[in-house]
C-alpha positions as CSV (number, residue, x, y, z in Angstrom):
1,Q,55.2,-36.3,1.8
2,A,51.9,-37.9,0.5
3,E,50.7,-37.9,4.1
4,E,51.6,-34.2,4.5
5,E,49.7,-33.4,1.3
6,L,46.7,-35.3,2.4
7,K,46.7,-33.6,5.8
8,A,47.0,-30.2,4.1
9,A,44.1,-31.1,1.7
10,W,42.0,-32.3,4.6
11,S,42.8,-29.2,6.6
12,Q,41.9,-27.0,3.6
13,Q,38.6,-28.9,3.1
14,A,37.8,-28.6,6.8
15,R,38.3,-24.8,6.6
16,Q,36.1,-24.7,3.6
17,L,33.5,-26.7,5.4
18,Q,33.6,-24.4,8.4
19,E,33.3,-21.4,6.0
20,M,30.3,-22.9,4.3
21,E,28.7,-23.6,7.7
22,R,29.3,-20.0,8.8
23,R,27.7,-18.8,5.6
24,E,24.8,-21.1,6.1
25,R,24.2,-19.8,9.6
26,L,24.4,-16.2,8.2
27,L,21.9,-17.0,5.5
28,Q,19.5,-18.6,8.0
29,S,19.8,-15.6,10.2
30,D,19.1,-13.3,7.2
31,M,16.1,-15.5,6.2
32,Q,14.7,-15.4,9.7
33,R,15.1,-11.6,9.9
34,A,13.5,-11.2,6.4
35,G,10.5,-13.3,7.6
36,E,10.1,-11.2,10.7
37,Q,10.3,-8.1,8.7
38,L,7.6,-9.4,6.3
39,E,5.3,-10.3,9.2
40,S,5.9,-6.9,10.7
41,F,5.2,-5.2,7.3
42,K,2.0,-7.2,6.8
43,T,0.8,-6.3,10.3
44,R,1.6,-2.6,9.8
45,V,-0.3,-2.6,6.5
46,M,-3.3,-4.2,8.1
47,Q,-3.1,-1.8,11.0
48,V,-3.2,1.1,8.6
49,C,-5.9,-0.4,6.4
50,S,-8.1,-1.8,9.2
51,P,-6.9,-1.2,12.7
52,S,-9.7,-3.3,14.2
53,A,-8.8,-6.3,12.1
54,A,-5.0,-6.3,12.6
55,G,-3.8,-8.4,15.5
56,S,-7.3,-8.8,17.0
57,T,-7.2,-12.5,16.5
58,G,-3.6,-12.9,17.7
59,K,-2.9,-14.9,14.5
60,P,-0.3,-13.7,11.9
61,V,-1.7,-11.7,9.1
62,T,-1.6,-13.7,5.8
63,E,-0.5,-12.3,2.5
64,Q,-3.9,-12.9,1.1
65,Q,-5.5,-10.8,3.8
66,V,-3.1,-7.9,3.0
67,I,-3.8,-8.3,-0.7
68,E,-7.5,-8.3,-0.2
69,K,-7.4,-5.3,2.1
70,V,-5.3,-3.3,-0.3
71,R,-7.7,-4.3,-3.2
72,Q,-10.6,-3.2,-1.1
73,I,-9.0,0.2,-0.3
74,S,-8.1,0.6,-3.9
75,D,-11.7,-0.1,-5.0
76,E,-13.0,2.3,-2.4
77,N,-10.5,5.0,-3.6
78,K,-11.6,4.5,-7.2
79,Q,-15.3,4.8,-6.2
80,S,-14.5,7.9,-4.2
81,H,-12.8,9.5,-7.2
82,E,-15.7,8.6,-9.5
83,R,-18.2,10.1,-7.0
84,E,-16.0,13.2,-6.8
85,K,-16.1,13.6,-10.6
86,S,-19.8,13.1,-10.6
87,L,-20.3,15.8,-7.9
88,Q,-17.9,18.1,-9.7
89,K,-20.0,17.8,-12.9
90,E,-23.2,18.4,-10.9
91,L,-21.7,21.4,-9.2
92,S,-20.6,22.8,-12.5
93,S,-24.0,22.3,-14.0
94,R,-25.7,24.0,-11.0
95,L,-23.3,26.9,-11.2
96,A,-24.0,27.3,-14.9
97,K,-27.7,27.4,-14.2
98,E,-27.2,29.8,-11.3
99,R,-25.3,32.1,-13.6
100,E,-28.0,31.9,-16.2
101,V,-30.7,32.7,-13.6
102,S,-28.7,35.5,-12.3
103,A,-28.3,36.9,-15.8
104,N,-32.0,36.5,-16.4
105,I,-32.8,38.4,-13.1
106,K,-30.5,41.3,-14.2
107,V,-32.4,41.5,-17.5
108,F,-35.7,41.3,-15.7
109,K,-34.6,44.1,-13.3
110,N,-33.4,46.3,-16.1
111,S,-36.7,45.7,-18.0
112,L,-38.7,46.5,-14.9
113,Q,-36.7,49.7,-14.3
114,K,-37.3,50.8,-17.8
115,L,-41.1,50.1,-17.5
116,Q,-41.2,52.3,-14.3
């Protein structure tokens, strides 16, 4: 009876070991797939950010390269917004001056007509 119990316990542990091996293989597969997806994502980001830089060397794109490119684009975007605000202010100022000049011209025309 003890031998049967040992065989049953050994069989159960063997099944558990097989299950653990199966899970390990699945995890390894998932990790490999996640790594491939990360590389694909980094390459796509670099292609969008800088088509000439992505894949031109044939080397995988590093996370640092992606981070630097995203920072660069972010900085450029911020500068563009600041420039846009500056141009908007300048445009508003010029429009105000144009309205003032236009109003002055009307006054001048009216004065000129009265003098005639």
